[in-house]
Every structure is written in C-alpha cells, then in structure tokens.
N, C-alpha and C positions, 0 to 999 in steps of 0.2 A: 412591708413588714421592718425594713432598713429606720425609716421613720420613726413607724413606734418603740421599736429598741432606743434612738435617739430620745426620744422623749423621756420612757421609762427611765434611761441614764438621768437626764437632768430630771427629772423630780424626783428619783432617788436625793441624788446630789445638795438638793435643794433643802430635801428633808433631813439629809443628815447636817447640811449647815444649823438648820433650825434648831436639833437634839443639841449640838455642841455649842450654842449661842451662849 
C-alpha cells in the first residue's frame, strides 16, 4: 500500500506541475 500511495503522490505532483505550466 505504501508504494501505491507514493505513486499517487508522484502522479498528483506531476499533474499539478502540468496544470501550473
């Protein structure tokens, strides 16, 4: 579960970066 949470966090961060680009 920890790995999944990390993955979700990474994906969310990337999405935010793209949105703010």
